[in-house]
C-alpha positions in Angstrom: 76.0 100.3 114.5 78.7 98.7 116.6 82.0 99.2 115.4 85.4 98.4 117.2 88.4 99.8 116.1 92.2 98.6 116.9 95.2 100.8 117.1 99.0 100.4 118.9 100.3 97.6 116.7 104.0 98.0 115.5 107.0 96.4 114.3 108.3 95.6 118.6 112.5 93.7 119.1 112.0 90.7 120.9 111.5 90.8 124.8 109.8 93.7 124.0 105.9 95.6 125.1 103.2 96.8 123.2 99.8 97.7 124.7 97.1 97.1 122.4 94.0 99.5 122.3 89.9 98.9 121.6 87.7 101.4 121.7 84.6 100.3 120.7 81.1 102.2 120.0 77.6 102.1 118.8 76.7 100.5 122.0 77.3 101.0 125.6 80.7 99.4 126.5 79.7 97.8 129.7 77.4 95.3 128.2 80.2 93.5 126.7 82.4 90.9 127.1 85.6 91.1 125.5 88.2 89.4 123.7 91.3 89.3 121.5 92.6 86.9 118.6 95.3 86.8 116.3 96.3 85.3 113.1 99.3 84.4 111.4 99.1 83.5 107.8 98.9 79.8 107.3 97.0 79.8 111.2 93.4 79.3 112.3 92.7 82.1 114.2 93.6 81.6 118.3 92.1 83.0 120.7 94.1 84.9 123.6 92.5 86.7 126.3 89.3 86.9 127.2 87.6 89.5 130.1 83.7 89.3 131.0 81.1 92.1 131.6 82.1 91.9 135.2 86.3 92.0 134.6 86.7 88.4 134.7 90.1 87.7 132.4 91.2 84.0 131.1 94.6 83.5 129.1 95.8 81.1 126.7 98.7 79.3 127.7 100.9 80.4 125.0 100.9 84.2 126.4 99.7 83.2 130.5 102.7 85.3 132.6 103.1 87.6 129.8 100.3 89.9 128.0 97.5 91.3 131.2 94.0 91.4 129.5 92.1 95.0 131.3 88.9 97.5 130.5 87.9 100.6 131.0 84.9 101.3 130.6 84.8 105.0 131.2 86.8 105.5 128.5 85.1 102.0 126.6 88.1 100.7 125.5 89.6 97.4 126.2 93.5 96.9 126.0 96.0 94.0 125.7 98.9 94.8 127.2 102.2 92.9 126.0 105.7 92.2 127.8 108.4 89.3 126.2 107.3 89.7 123.1 108.7 86.4 121.0 109.5 86.5 117.3 106.2 83.8 117.7 103.6 85.9 118.3 104.0 87.9 115.4 100.3 87.9 113.9 97.6 90.4 113.4 95.6 90.9 116.6 91.8 91.6 116.2 89.5 92.6 118.9 86.1 90.9 119.7 82.9 92.1 121.5 80.4 88.9 121.9 77.7 88.2 123.7 77.0 84.7 125.9 73.5 84.9 126.5 70.6 85.4 123.9 70.8 87.4 122.5 73.8 86.4 120.6 76.4 88.6 119.1 80.0 88.2 117.7 81.8 91.6 116.3 85.1 92.2 115.3 88.0 95.4 114.3 89.5 95.6 111.6 92.8 94.3 113.0 96.7 95.8 113.9 99.5 93.9 113.0 102.4 92.9 116.0 106.1 92.1 114.3 108.2 90.5 116.6 111.8 91.3 114.8 115.4 92.0 115.0 
């Protein structure tokens, strides 16, 4: 089975930084496109950033210039480097592995809590 495990969440002050990690097991990491989503209570799950298996990245307008998505195929890990954090970034962050070609799939991690507060 394919398993995604996030880590790196926690409590940080506004203006601080965190790096989230997502380690994939059960399949070759390099075949997956990767994404980070977040969801705050009462909100819909929001796409934060994506990085394709070819290394092309994209970002939501709300995080552009502050967050960076990366991948290390040798470590089977995707990262989300978050800087200049704001209280409105507070959410559960989810790692996602997906395919945009047949056969389609969509795997999710368990989520990691990020809280930005003084």
